[in-house]
N, CA, C and O of each residue as an XYZ file, in Angstrom:
628
protein
N       0.859     -1.194      0.000
C       0.000      0.000      0.000
C       0.891      1.239      0.000
O       1.829      1.338      0.791
N       0.600      2.159     -0.871
C       1.417      3.362     -0.984
C       0.853      4.544     -0.203
O       1.494      5.593     -0.137
N      -0.328      4.399      0.388
C      -0.919      5.468      1.175
C      -1.749      6.459      0.380
O      -2.425      7.304      0.965
N      -1.711      6.373     -0.927
C      -2.502      7.275     -1.766
C      -3.794      6.569     -2.160
O      -3.765      5.464     -2.703
N      -4.909      7.200     -1.891
C      -6.200      6.539     -2.097
C      -6.566      6.336     -3.554
O      -7.329      5.422     -3.867
N      -6.046      7.160     -4.456
C      -6.422      7.061     -5.865
C      -5.365      6.361     -6.721
O      -5.386      6.451     -7.949
N      -4.440      5.663     -6.055
C      -3.390      4.922     -6.751
C      -3.417      3.481     -6.249
O      -3.411      3.247     -5.040
N      -3.446      2.506     -7.173
C      -3.432      1.104     -6.737
C      -2.001      0.640     -6.455
O      -1.057      1.421     -6.575
N      -1.846     -0.626     -6.081
C      -0.535     -1.145     -5.682
C       0.473     -1.160     -6.826
O       1.677     -1.244     -6.585
N      -0.006     -1.080     -8.075
C       0.890     -1.018     -9.230
C       1.165      0.423     -9.691
O       1.869      0.636    -10.678
N       0.614      1.400     -8.979
C       0.829      2.792     -9.335
C      -0.154      3.342    -10.347
O       0.049      4.435    -10.876
N      -1.217      2.602    -10.624
C      -2.220      3.049    -11.592
C      -3.312      3.867    -10.902
O      -3.672      3.603     -9.754
N      -3.825      4.853    -11.613
C      -4.936      5.646    -11.091
C      -6.160      4.752    -10.945
O      -6.398      3.866    -11.767
N      -6.931      4.994     -9.890
C      -8.162      4.225     -9.680
C      -9.183      5.093     -8.969
O      -8.840      6.046     -8.270
N     -10.429      4.745     -9.164
C     -11.497      5.384     -8.413
C     -11.631      4.647     -7.090
O     -11.667      3.417     -7.074
N     -11.706      5.364     -5.995
C     -11.811      4.751     -4.683
C     -13.144      4.030     -4.562
O     -14.179      4.561     -4.967
N     -13.124      2.828     -4.008
C     -14.344      2.064     -3.752
C     -14.944      2.536     -2.437
O     -14.375      2.298     -1.372
N     -16.092      3.204     -2.506
C     -16.746      3.705     -1.305
C     -17.938      2.830     -0.916
O     -18.706      3.185     -0.022
N     -18.089      1.695     -1.585
C     -19.241      0.822     -1.364
C     -19.406      0.349      0.063
O     -20.539      0.171      0.510
N     -18.329      0.138      0.797
C     -18.416     -0.351      2.163
C     -18.536      0.736      3.209
O     -18.679      0.436      4.394
N     -18.481      1.993      2.796
C     -18.556      3.093      3.758
C     -20.004      3.384      4.131
O     -20.918      3.209      3.324
N     -20.191      3.827      5.352
C     -21.531      4.211      5.798
C     -21.913      5.563      5.203
O     -21.084      6.465      5.082
N     -23.179      5.680      4.837
C     -23.685      6.970      4.353
C     -23.872      7.900      5.552
O     -24.482      7.525      6.552
N     -23.338      9.116      5.436
C     -23.490     10.123      6.487
C     -23.914     11.443      5.855
O     -23.714     11.669      4.662
N     -24.496     12.299      6.663
C     -24.835     13.647      6.202
C     -23.533     14.403      6.003
O     -22.689     14.444      6.898
N     -23.372     14.997      4.839
C     -22.152     15.718      4.495
C     -22.511     17.079      3.928
O     -23.515     17.241      3.233
N     -21.671     18.049      4.239
C     -21.877     19.411      3.751
C     -20.521     20.053      3.539
O     -19.588     19.814      4.305
N     -20.409     20.866      2.502
C     -19.178     21.610      2.250
C     -19.543     23.023      1.802
O     -20.558     23.245      1.142
N     -18.685     23.969      2.180
C     -18.865     25.366      1.799
C     -17.541     25.856      1.197
O     -16.475     25.660      1.780
N     -17.624     26.487      0.037
C     -16.441     27.023     -0.639
C     -16.704     28.469     -1.033
O     -17.852     28.900     -1.144
N     -15.629     29.202     -1.240
C     -15.752     30.604     -1.618
C     -14.672     30.987     -2.616
O     -13.710     30.247     -2.823
N     -14.836     32.123     -3.217
C     -13.859     32.725     -4.108
C     -14.368     34.100     -4.477
O     -15.505     34.460     -4.170
N     -13.524     34.861     -5.136
C     -13.968     36.212     -5.511
C     -13.431     36.578     -6.880
O     -12.499     35.959     -7.393
N     -14.043     37.599     -7.455
C     -13.582     38.151     -8.724
C     -13.433     39.653     -8.547
O     -14.387     40.355     -8.212
N     -12.207     40.133     -8.782
C     -11.929     41.575     -8.726
C     -12.244     42.174    -10.086
O     -12.040     41.541    -11.121
N     -12.748     43.414    -10.068
C     -13.125     44.063    -11.320
C     -13.110     45.570    -11.172
O     -12.954     46.112    -10.077
N     -13.276     46.225    -12.298
C     -13.306     47.688    -12.317
C     -14.578     48.199    -11.642
O     -15.575     47.482    -11.560
N     -14.539     49.440    -11.162
C     -15.756     50.027    -10.590
C     -16.921     50.045    -11.580
O     -18.069     49.842    -11.185
N     -16.640     50.284    -12.849
C     -17.717     50.332    -13.851
C     -18.391     48.967    -14.010
O     -19.616     48.885    -14.098
N     -17.600     47.911    -14.045
C     -18.173     46.562    -14.172
C     -18.988     46.217    -12.935
O     -20.087     45.672    -13.045
N     -18.456     46.531    -11.759
C     -19.166     46.247    -10.520
C     -20.484     47.015    -10.454
O     -21.499     46.465    -10.028
N     -20.477     48.263    -10.867
C     -21.705     49.067    -10.875
C     -22.734     48.478    -11.835
O     -23.918     48.405    -11.506
N     -22.296     48.061    -13.010
C     -23.220     47.468    -13.983
C     -23.835     46.180    -13.447
O     -25.027     45.934    -13.630
N     -23.028     45.366    -12.791
C     -23.550     44.123    -12.209
C     -24.545     44.451    -11.100
O     -25.640     43.890    -11.057
N     -24.165     45.354    -10.211
C     -25.042     45.734     -9.097
C     -26.363     46.311     -9.604
O     -27.426     45.997     -9.068
N     -26.296     47.160    -10.645
C     -27.491     47.827    -11.147
C     -28.274     47.007    -12.169
O     -29.348     47.421    -12.603
N     -27.745     45.853    -12.552
C     -28.427     45.015    -13.542
C     -28.308     45.542    -14.952
O     -29.169     45.264    -15.788
N     -27.237     46.317    -15.246
C     -27.074     46.942    -16.564
C     -25.969     46.318    -17.409
O     -25.509     46.941    -18.366
N     -25.535     45.110    -17.082
C     -24.481     44.471    -17.874
C     -25.030     44.123    -19.256
O     -26.219     43.834    -19.390
N     -24.182     44.147    -20.284
C     -24.646     43.902    -21.651
C     -25.368     42.565    -21.851
O     -26.265     42.468    -22.689
N     -24.985     41.539    -21.093
C     -25.587     40.219    -21.279
C     -26.752     39.946    -20.332
O     -27.291     38.839    -20.329
N     -27.147     40.924    -19.533
C     -28.297     40.722    -18.660
C     -27.921     40.541    -17.203
O     -26.898     41.050    -16.745
N     -28.754     39.815    -16.480
C     -28.595     39.622    -15.034
C     -27.433     38.665    -14.763
O     -27.590     37.445    -14.815
N     -26.275     39.239    -14.477
C     -25.037     38.477    -14.312
C     -25.144     37.500    -13.144
O     -24.795     36.329    -13.291
N     -25.608     37.951    -12.013
C     -25.617     37.100    -10.831
C     -26.646     35.981    -10.926
O     -26.413     34.889    -10.406
N     -27.770     36.227    -11.574
C     -28.754     35.153    -11.766
C     -28.164     34.049    -12.647
O     -28.299     32.865    -12.340
N     -27.514     34.440    -13.734
C     -26.894     33.452    -14.614
C     -25.781     32.701    -13.895
O     -25.650     31.486    -14.046
N     -24.977     33.423    -13.110
C     -23.867     32.802    -12.389
C     -24.367     31.829    -11.323
O     -23.753     30.784    -11.102
N     -25.461     32.159    -10.669
C     -26.037     31.257     -9.662
C     -26.472     29.945    -10.306
O     -26.156     28.866     -9.805
N     -27.189     30.039    -11.406
C     -27.646     28.828    -12.102
C     -26.449     28.024    -12.606
O     -26.438     26.798    -12.489
N     -25.449     28.693    -13.159
C     -24.257     28.005    -13.660
C     -23.541     27.264    -12.534
O     -23.101     26.130    -12.722
N     -23.422     27.889    -11.375
C     -22.763     27.250    -10.243
C     -23.498     26.007     -9.779
O     -22.877     24.980     -9.504
N     -24.803     26.095     -9.692
C     -25.618     24.944     -9.280
C     -25.489     23.821    -10.301
O     -25.298     22.661     -9.935
N     -25.593     24.162    -11.573
C     -25.455     23.142    -12.627
C     -24.078     22.490    -12.588
O     -23.958     21.280    -12.779
N     -23.046     23.280    -12.345
C     -21.682     22.757    -12.304
C     -21.503     21.776    -11.155
O     -20.872     20.733    -11.325
N     -22.050     22.098     -9.989
C     -21.948     21.174     -8.855
C     -22.540     19.817     -9.227
O     -21.991     18.775     -8.869
N     -23.649     19.834     -9.940
C     -24.302     18.591    -10.347
C     -23.478     17.797    -11.354
O     -23.679     16.590    -11.492
N     -22.562     18.444    -12.055
C     -21.741     17.798    -13.087
C     -20.302     17.528    -12.643
O     -19.486     17.099    -13.459
N     -19.976     17.765    -11.388
C     -18.588     17.648    -10.925
C     -17.978     16.294    -11.241
O     -16.826     16.230    -11.670
N     -18.707     15.223    -11.043
C     -18.197     13.883    -11.320
C     -17.851     13.655    -12.775
O     -17.110     12.725    -13.093
N     -18.371     14.482    -13.667
C     -18.049     14.391    -15.096
C     -16.865     15.282    -15.464
O     -16.265     15.115    -16.526
N     -16.535     16.213    -14.600
C     -15.479     17.180    -14.890
C     -14.126     16.817    -14.291
O     -13.086     17.077    -14.897
N     -14.134     16.222    -13.115
C     -12.902     15.943    -12.390
C     -12.647     14.437    -12.413
O     -13.460     13.662    -11.909
N     -11.529     14.024    -12.991
C     -11.244     12.590    -13.078
C     -11.248     11.927    -11.700
O     -10.749     12.492    -10.726
N     -11.809     10.740    -11.635
C     -11.867      9.899    -10.438
C     -12.793     10.427     -9.345
O     -12.841      9.867     -8.250
N     -13.514     11.483     -9.631
C     -14.479     12.037     -8.685
C     -15.801     11.289     -8.871
O     -16.271     11.130     -9.998
N     -16.396     10.836     -7.779
C     -17.656     10.095     -7.865
C     -18.807     11.021     -8.269
O     -18.904     12.135     -7.754
N     -19.671     10.587     -9.171
C     -20.898     11.366     -9.420
C     -21.820     11.206     -8.209
O     -22.050     10.091     -7.742
N     -22.334     12.306     -7.715
C     -23.106     12.282     -6.475
C     -24.536     12.754     -6.693
O     -24.802     13.621     -7.525
N     -25.443     12.168     -5.933
C     -26.842     12.604     -5.920
C     -26.974     13.670     -4.843
O     -27.178     13.357     -3.670
N     -26.858     14.923     -5.246
C     -26.856     16.031     -4.299
C     -28.247     16.272     -3.720
O     -29.255     16.151     -4.416
N     -28.281     16.612     -2.442
C     -29.541     16.997     -1.810
C     -29.824     18.472     -2.013
O     -30.972     18.862     -2.223
N     -28.771     19.308     -1.951
C     -28.961     20.748     -2.095
C     -27.658     21.410     -2.504
O     -26.571     20.973     -2.127
N     -27.791     22.474     -3.285
C     -26.667     23.342     -3.651
C     -27.181     24.772     -3.613
O     -28.244     25.074     -4.155
N     -26.422     25.648     -2.968
C     -26.751     27.070     -2.996
C     -25.519     27.838     -3.443
O     -24.387     27.439     -3.171
N     -25.757     28.935     -4.128
C     -24.691     29.854     -4.520
C     -25.179     31.252     -4.174
O     -26.213     31.704     -4.665
N     -24.424     31.923     -3.327
C     -24.771     33.273     -2.885
C     -23.659     34.231     -3.284
O     -22.507     33.827     -3.445
N     -24.010     35.502     -3.442
C     -23.045     36.514     -3.850
C     -23.060     37.680     -2.871
O     -24.102     38.039     -2.323
N     -21.893     38.258     -2.666
C     -21.763     39.472     -1.861
C     -20.956     40.467     -2.682
O     -19.854     40.160     -3.134
N     -21.507     41.655     -2.871
C     -20.780     42.710     -3.572
C     -19.783     43.315     -2.594
O     -20.153     43.711     -1.488
N     -18.525     43.387     -2.998
C     -17.459     43.956     -2.183
C     -16.980     45.243     -2.838
O     -17.446     45.591     -3.923
N     -16.070     45.947     -2.206
C     -15.601     47.226     -2.721
C     -15.026     47.137     -4.131
O     -15.207     48.049     -4.937
N     -14.332     46.034     -4.429
C     -13.665     45.925     -5.732
C     -14.019     44.649     -6.476
O     -13.272     44.205     -7.348
N     -15.167     44.056     -6.130
C     -15.535     42.836     -6.833
C     -16.729     42.142     -6.228
O     -17.521     42.735     -5.495
N     -16.837     40.864     -6.555
C     -17.959     40.041     -6.104
C     -17.402     38.775     -5.468
O     -16.514     38.133     -6.031
N     -17.915     38.417     -4.310
C     -17.571     37.159     -3.646
C     -18.698     36.163     -3.897
O     -19.875     36.489     -3.743
N     -18.326     34.948     -4.284
C     -19.277     33.853     -4.432
C     -19.031     32.858     -3.303
O     -17.888     32.516     -2.999
N     -20.111     32.400     -2.689
C     -20.019     31.362     -1.662
C     -21.010     30.271     -2.029
O     -22.205     30.520     -2.187
N     -20.489     29.057     -2.162
C     -21.315     27.923     -2.563
C     -21.357     26.897     -1.448
O     -20.361     26.662     -0.763
N     -22.516     26.293     -1.274
C     -22.713     25.244     -0.281
C     -23.353     24.056     -0.978
O     -24.256     24.219     -1.798
N     -22.881     22.860     -0.649
C     -23.453     21.645     -1.211
C     -23.644     20.640     -0.084
O     -22.840     20.577      0.847
N     -24.718     19.854     -0.174
C     -24.963     18.857      0.866
C     -25.609     17.614      0.271
O     -26.240     17.642     -0.786
N     -25.418     16.514      1.012
C     -26.019     15.235      0.650
C     -25.888     14.280      1.817
O     -25.181     14.559      2.785
N     -26.563     13.164      1.723
C     -26.299     12.033      2.591
C     -25.683     10.986      1.686
O     -26.336     10.473      0.778
N     -24.407     10.668      1.941
C     -23.706      9.769      1.041
C     -22.453      9.192      1.652
O     -22.182      9.349      2.842
N     -21.683      8.509      0.794
C     -20.503      7.754      1.233
C     -19.182      8.417      0.903
O     -18.124      7.877      1.227
N     -19.221      9.561      0.274
C     -17.978     10.247     -0.082
C     -18.177     11.749      0.030
O     -19.304     12.243      0.032
N     -17.067     12.464      0.124
C     -17.099     13.898      0.366
C     -17.717     14.715     -0.747
O     -17.889     14.251     -1.874
N     -18.042     15.931     -0.400
C     -18.743     16.829     -1.309
C     -17.992     18.140     -1.499
O     -18.536     19.110     -2.027
N     -16.727     18.158     -1.057
C     -15.930     19.377     -1.163
C     -15.754     19.821     -2.610
O     -15.841     21.013     -2.905
N     -15.508     18.881     -3.510
C     -15.260     19.250     -4.906
C     -16.497     19.869     -5.544
O     -16.376     20.743     -6.402
N     -17.680     19.429     -5.137
C     -18.908     20.002     -5.680
C     -19.067     21.455     -5.256
O     -19.443     22.299     -6.070
N     -18.785     21.755     -3.997
C     -18.881     23.141     -3.529
C     -17.835     24.014     -4.222
O     -18.140     25.132     -4.638
N     -16.604     23.510     -4.350
C     -15.550     24.300     -4.990
C     -15.820     24.476     -6.487
O     -15.517     25.529     -7.049
N     -16.381     23.465     -7.129
C     -16.730     23.590     -8.552
C     -17.843     24.615     -8.730
O     -17.800     25.420     -9.660
N     -18.823     24.592     -7.858
C     -19.927     25.566     -7.944
C     -19.398     26.989     -7.822
O     -19.768     27.858     -8.612
N     -18.530     27.236     -6.835
C     -17.981     28.579     -6.657
C     -17.142     28.988     -7.869
O     -17.256     30.115     -8.351
N     -16.312     28.089     -8.354
C     -15.434     28.397     -9.491
C     -16.223     28.730    -10.750
O     -15.935     29.722    -11.420
N     -17.199     27.920    -11.069
C     -17.976     28.137    -12.298
C     -18.867     29.371    -12.166
O     -19.101     30.066    -13.154
N     -19.362     29.651    -10.977
C     -20.126     30.890    -10.783
C     -19.241     32.096    -11.085
O     -19.679     33.040    -11.743
N     -17.996     32.065    -10.606
C     -17.071     33.170    -10.868
C     -16.692     33.259    -12.342
O     -16.613     34.358    -12.892
N     -16.460     32.132    -12.983
C     -16.171     32.141    -14.425
C     -17.349     32.691    -15.225
O     -17.157     33.366    -16.236
N     -18.551     32.405    -14.777
C     -19.743     32.923    -15.469
C     -19.847     34.433    -15.298
O     -20.222     35.136    -16.236
N     -19.519     34.940    -14.110
C     -19.493     36.396    -13.925
C     -18.509     37.004    -14.917
O     -18.816     38.002    -15.569
N     -17.327     36.403    -15.030
C     -16.349     36.902    -15.991
C     -16.936     36.918    -17.399
O     -16.855     37.927    -18.098
N     -17.519     35.814    -17.805
C     -18.074     35.723    -19.156
C     -19.174     36.757    -19.394
O     -19.236     37.372    -20.459
N     -20.027     36.942    -18.411
C     -21.156     37.862    -18.559
C     -20.726     39.332    -18.546
O     -21.431     40.188    -19.080
N     -19.566     39.630    -17.934
C     -19.147     41.028    -17.782
C     -17.856     41.361    -18.526
O     -17.341     42.470    -18.378
N     -17.323     40.443    -19.313
C     -16.027     40.688    -19.965
C     -16.068     41.845    -20.957
O     -15.027     42.437    -21.240
N     -17.225     42.180    -21.486
C     -17.325     43.334    -22.376
C     -17.038     44.633    -21.621
O     -16.657     45.636    -22.223
N     -17.224     44.608    -20.304
C     -16.988     45.786    -19.471
C     -15.580     45.832    -18.890
O     -15.046     46.910    -18.630
N     -14.976     44.649    -18.684
C     -13.670     44.595    -18.040
C     -13.000     43.247    -18.327
O     -13.310     42.241    -17.688
N     -12.095     43.240    -19.277
C     -11.383     42.005    -19.609
C     -10.273     41.686    -18.607
O      -9.725     40.584    -18.629
N      -9.937     42.629    -17.733
C      -8.847     42.446    -16.774
C      -9.329     41.908    -15.424
O      -8.565     41.914    -14.459
N     -10.570     41.448    -15.337
C     -11.060     40.892    -14.076
C     -10.158     39.740    -13.642
O      -9.585     39.039    -14.476
N     -10.040     39.551    -12.323
C      -9.173     38.511    -11.772
C      -9.983     37.645    -10.801
O     -10.566     38.140     -9.835
N     -10.001     36.347    -11.085
C     -10.619     35.379    -10.173
C      -9.537     34.936     -9.203
O      -8.424     34.601     -9.609
N      -9.876     34.937     -7.906
C      -8.852     34.613     -6.908
C      -9.474     33.993     -5.663
O     -10.670     34.115     -5.396
N      -8.611     33.331     -4.925
C      -8.979     32.864     -3.595
C     -10.036     31.790     -3.539
O     -10.744     31.695     -2.537
N     -10.179     30.972     -4.573
C     -11.149     29.877     -4.499
C     -10.613     28.850     -3.511
O      -9.497     28.352     -3.659
N     -11.429     28.536     -2.495
C     -10.974     27.603     -1.474
C     -12.138     27.042     -0.682
O     -13.240     27.588     -0.674
N     -11.861     25.951     -0.027
C     -12.825     25.335      0.864
C     -12.853     26.111      2.172
O     -11.803     26.401      2.746
N     -14.036     26.447      2.642
C     -14.188     27.134      3.930
C     -14.485     26.159      5.061
O     -13.979     26.314      6.173
N     -15.310     25.152      4.771
C     -15.708     24.213      5.816
C     -16.282     22.958      5.191
O     -16.804     22.970      4.076
N     -16.167     21.860      5.953
C     -16.823     20.619      5.559
C     -17.236     19.880      6.811
O     -16.633     20.039      7.872
N     -18.270     19.071      6.678
C     -18.710     18.250      7.791
C     -19.160     16.902      7.267
O     -19.513     16.752      6.097
N     -19.138     15.918      8.169
C     -19.562     14.570      7.833
C     -18.414     13.683      7.417
O     -17.299     14.143      7.170
N     -18.710     12.414      7.346
C     -17.709     11.452      6.923
C     -16.728     11.119      8.023
O     -16.857     11.577      9.158
N     -15.742     10.310      7.664
C     -14.748      9.815      8.616
C     -13.951     10.933      9.281
O     -13.642     10.852     10.470
N     -13.614     11.978      8.518
C     -12.788     13.050      9.077
C     -13.594     14.100      9.840
O     -13.004     14.974     10.474
N     -14.911     14.038      9.797
C     -15.762     14.922     10.596
C     -15.725     16.373     10.174
O     -15.700     16.693      8.985
N     -15.723     17.246     11.168
C     -15.783     18.696     10.947
C     -14.412     19.267     10.608
O     -13.402     18.858     11.180
N     -14.382     20.209      9.679
C     -13.167     20.932      9.360
C     -13.562     22.348      8.974
O     -14.535     22.552      8.248
N     -12.802     23.328      9.463
C     -13.002     24.728      9.115
C     -11.654     25.312      8.731
O     -10.650     25.059      9.396
N     -11.631     26.098      7.653
C     -10.392     26.715      7.196
C      -9.877     27.689      8.241
O     -10.661     28.378      8.894
N      -8.570     27.745      8.399
C      -8.013     28.747      9.310
C      -8.276     30.148      8.762
O      -8.376     30.349      7.552
N      -8.383     31.083      9.650
C      -8.654     32.479      9.245
C      -7.587     33.044      8.394
O      -7.675     34.199      7.979
């Protein structure tokens, strides 16, 4: 045994067998932000972006992405999600996205929350790039997770 869960004894990539694990309630929260010009931020806040309601589109994109995570990330299990939320906070120089995903299952849900936050931010970029091509996506990370063998975890401040 090499200690790596996604590598077999011959060094080949493998999907972890979670069949024998107990199903537990699991939840993960991820965040990230996109920095932008004052003009782009004002257009998003006021609903005047050229492509329409940026945050509504980004919310739907984030939720859809969480549902497709198992198809996007190699060796990631496709999961039957119970809930996904994507919320936005307007900041002085950009927009923060916070995504939450939950289920009762046998494997973690961190990747679904992080995928939701990432794709929501990419959608904001796509919807507002006519206003600011220099936007910067940054700080995508896991904030917290619960459930499973490792239990509760919260990111350090």
